N, C-alpha and C positions, 0 to 999 in steps of 0.2 A: 661342534661336538664337545660337550662339557667334559667328557671323560678322556679326552685326548692327552692332556698334560699329565694326569696320573698314569696313563698308559706309558708315556715316554719315561716317566720317572721309574716305573716298575721295570721297564725294559732295560734302563740304564743300570739298575741295581742287579738285575740278572746277569748283564754283561760284565759288571764289575766282579761279581762273585765267581762266575764261571771263567772269566778272563778269555772270552771268545772274541776274536777280532771281528768276526762277521756281525756279531750282535752290536758291537760298537759302531760299525759302518751303518747298520740300519738305524741306530739311534741318531747318529749325526745327520743322515739323509732325511729322516722324518722331522728332525728339529729344524733343518734348513727349509723344508717344505712348509712347515708351520709358520716360521718367521716370514718367509716370502709371501705366503697367502695372507697373513695378517697385514703386512705392509701394502700389498696390492689392494685389498679391500678398503683400507683407510684412504689410500691415495685416490682410488676411483670414485668413492662416495663423495669426497670433497670436491671433485671436479664436475659433479652433476649440477645442472641448472634446471630448475623446474618453474613453470609458469602456468597459471590457470586463467583462461579467458572465457568470459560470458557476459551477457547483458544482465545487469543487476536490477533492472526494473521490467516488469512484465504485466500484462493484463490477464484477467481470468480467461482461461481457454487457450492461452498461448503455449507453444512448445519451445522451450529454450535449450539451445545447444551449448554444452560446456566442453571446451577444448583444453586438453592438458598437453603441454609441450615440454619435452625433456631433451636436454643436450648434454653430451659428454664432451667437455672441453679438454680432457686429458688424452694422452697417447695410448694408455692402456685400455683395453676393452673391459666392459662390465659383464662378467659371465652370465649373471641373472639378476633381475631386478623385479621385485614384487611391489606392485602399486595398489594401494588401498585408499579409497575415498569414501568418507562417511557422508550420507545424504539424508535429508529429512524424509520421514516416512510418508508425509502428505504429498510429496512431489515425485517419489521414485519407489518402485517395488521390484526387487528388494531394496532396502534403504542403504545400499552401499554399492561400490563398483570396484572390482578386482581385475587385475591383469598382471601377467608375468611376461617380461620381455628380456632381451639381451641387447646391449648397446656396444657397438664397436668404437674404437678410438676415433675421436673427432667426428662423431656422428650424432644424429638427433632422431627423435621419434615423437610422434604425436598420436593421440587417440581422442575420441569424443564420445559423449553420452548425452542423453536428453532428459530434461526435467519437464514433467507434465503439470502445468500450472492450473489445476482444477479448483484450488481453494485459495482465497486471498490470505495474506499473512506476511510475516517477517520471518524468513527462514535462514538457517545457518548451513552453509556449504563447506564441508570439510570437518576436521583437518585432513590433509592429504599426507599419507605416510608412505615412504619408500624404504624398503629393506633390501640389502644385498649381502652377499657372502661369496666364498670361494666355491669351486666346483665340487670339491671333495667334502665340503661341510665340516671341516676340522677347526674352523675359527668361529668366533661369535659373530652374529650378524651385526652389520653396521646399519644405522637408521638415520634418516633425515625427515623433517616434517615441514610441510607448507601450511602456513597459518590459515585459519578459517576465513571465509568471506560470507557476505550476506546478499540475499535477493529479496526484493519486495514485489509481491504480487498484488496488483490493485484489485479492488472489489469489482464485481460484475456491474455493468451499466446497462440498464434497459433502454431501448430506443423509444423514448417518450415522444409522442407527436404533439400532444397538447398538455400544458401544465396549468392546473387550476388553483393556484394560490390566490387567496383573497386580497383584493386591493380596493381602494375607494374609487376606482374608475375602470372602465372595461378595457383600457389599453395599457395596463400595467404601469400607470404613472399616477402620481398624487399631485393635487394642487399645491403649488408652492406659496409660501408666505411672502416671498420677494421674487420679482420677475427675473430670475437669473437664467432660466431656460424656458423654451416654449415647445408646446406640443403641436406639430404641423397638422395633425388630424383634427384639431379643434379650432375652427375659425370663429372668432368672436365679433368680427367687424372688418371694416376697411378704413384706410386713411390715404392721404395724398402721398404720391411717390416722392421720396427724398433721395438726394445724391448719395450713392453708396448702397442703396437697397439692391438685393439680389433680384435678378430677372425671374427667378422661380417664385418669388412672393407676389408677382403681379396678378391681380384678379382680372382676368381678361374679359369676363362677362360684364362686370361692373364698369370696366374701362370703356368697353364698346357702347354701353348705354349712356354713360355720362360724357364721353368724349375727351376725357383726360385720364392720365395714368393714376390708377389706384392700386394699392398693395394690401395684402391680407394682414390682419392682426390675429395673433394666436394667443391661446390661453396659456399663461405661465404654468409650468409644471416641473417636477423633479422626477428623475428616474427612480424606480423602485429598488430598494436595497433589501435583500433577503438574508436572514441569518437562520441557518439550519441548526436547531438545538437537538442534539442526539442524546438520549438517555441510555447509558450503558451500566446502570446499577443492577446488579444481579437480582436484588429483591423485587424489582419491578417487572420481572418476566417469569412466566410459569416454569417450574422446575422440570416438568415432564418433557417440554419441548423447548428447553432453554437455548440450545444451539440454533435450531431452526429460526426461532423468533429473533434472536440477536443478529444473526447473519442477514435476515431479511430487512431488519432495521437499518443495517449498514448499507445494503443494496439500495434501499429507498433514499438514504441520504446521498449516496454517490450519484444516483440517477437524477435527483433534484438539482444537485450542484451542476452536473454536466448540462442539463437542459437549460437552466437559467443562464449560465455563462456562455455556452456554445450556441444554443438555438436562439435565445432571446437577446444575448449580448448585454445582459444586465449584471450588476454586482451580486455576488453570493459569498457567504462566509459560513464558517462552521464553529460550533462550540460544543464541547463534550468533556467529560471527566472519565478517564478510563485507565486501565493498566497498560503501560507502554513497555514492551519487551526490550526496546532499544535502550531506554533509560533504566530499565529494571526497577521501576517503581510506578506508583499511581501518579498521574499528572493531569492537569487541566489544560486543554487545548483551546485557544481562542484565536481564530483566524477571521479578522474583520472582512466584511463584504468588499470584494473587488471584482472587476469584470475581466481581468486578463486570464488567458488560458494557462499561463505559468502558475497563476494562483490556483486554478483548478487542479493542477498536478500536485500542488502542496496539500490541498484538501484530500485528494485521493491517496496520497502517501500516508497521511494521518489515519484515514479510514482503513488502509491496508494493515496498519500496525496494531491498532487499538484492540484491547481485549476487555472482557467484563471486569468491572470493579466490584469489590466486596462491599463497599459502603460509600455513599456519596449523598449530597443534598442537591437534587436536581432543581428543586424550587428556588434554592438560593442561587444556583447557577443562572437561572432565568432572570432573577432580579438583578444580579450584577451585570449580566450581558446587556440588559435593556438600558442601563445607564450609559453604555458606550454607543448606542445607536441613535441616529437622528430621528426626528419626528416623522411618523408615517411609514417607517420601515416595517417589513413583514417578518414575523417570527414563525417559522415552520417547526413545530414541536413534534418530535418522533419519540414515542415511548411505548411501553408494553402494558401500562396500567394507568387507569384514570383514578384520581383521588381528590378529596376535598381541598387539600393544599394546592393541587395543580389547578383546579377550577378557580380558586380564590386568586391565584397568581394570574390566570388569564383575564379575570375581571379587572385586575389592576393594570395589566398591559393594555387592554382595550380602552380603559379610561385615560391612559397616558398617551393615546394617539397612535398605538401600534395596531397593525393588522395581524391577526393570529389565525393559524391553521393547525389542527391537531390530527396527526396520523397515528392511529393505534395499531400496533402489531399484535393482533389477536385473531383467533379463529371465529367464524360466524359473522353476523352483521351487528351494527350498533343497535343497542336496545332502544325502545321508544323513549324511555326516560332520559337516556343519554342524549338522544337527538333533540328532545324537547328542551333540555337544559342548554345545550349548545346553541340552539336557535335563539333562545332568550339572550344569550351572550353575543350573538352574531358571529359565532365561531364555527366554520365548517369542520365536521369530523368525518374521517374516513377510516374504516377498519379494514386492514389489509392482512391477509395471511399467506396466500400463495403468491409466488413471485409474478406469475402472469396476471394477477389481479391488480398489481400496482399500476400498470399502464391504464387499465380500464377505469380504476378509481380516480386517477388524476384527470383523465379526459372527461369524466362525468362532472367534475367541478366546473368545467368551462361552460356547461349547458345552462 
């Protein structure tokens, strides 16, 4: 109550002028109540301990429970405590949580609310504000604040059954220049058994016909490496459906990475230039191809955070990333617009020994001119618009 101190001063002046003992008694009593209330509130608010618990990573469609725990470690009770938590509007409606409770001495209280993770992103939870005061409302409110925390919602991953990225062989491997690895599905001949050869390599049919042990010889090969190159330049997507197109591009990148690493067990990487809310600036992300699932989570975390960039040179990004890749790697290019510089870049990549696939995030079907030009380059092109078309388009590439 802001006017309580002026009221006490006015009451004291009246008591002094009239010299009425009863008025002085009231002034002393109210002053003592004010002082005790102020000390009580300060003491109790300092003894409050607050903790927020939740899982800070979630997938699209998950429902995350956030638990707030409060403990009064002091002996004095907290008459009332107003709790206010600020929440992102994309995850909660309304975008806040309010509750008013009371805490006894040496007691604790907890409550929880839920976040509906329907959209990928990097979100701020909090700050959490706690306000308290006395029962009569004659002192100013005391306040403490729990710092904000963040939650990352991964993009949606479509359950792809078949992945149709271009390679120079039907089994997602490329011929190696040196025989470091072998493809067990490609038998090039047989040879005599040697000490140390695995029993799995024995060619039983040839052994039975010749009468002595023969083992299979395999074609040397290397595992395919795939780099997903994601274009997030605002100028390369239509303004009317900017959000739909860019979100679908990110879904396509996440689905490709998941399928290559989890289903195929092959290395996959990501390269993109975008705005990062964590760094609060535009940044280039370059995650080299690796087959571990932990690497997949790193890719998904980047795809969860990134936002459209106002300006960037996607063709330059392709050129620089190709210098880091080994011969025969696959570059899956995801963009919203085809252009002459992009096709010139793909010609250079093909001549450098890379396999290239182009995924256009646009409504409709690829034009005959685009298909003809892509066929001349030996680059498969898939135009994807609806999310459910992504699986069908990638399966079609396998036929």
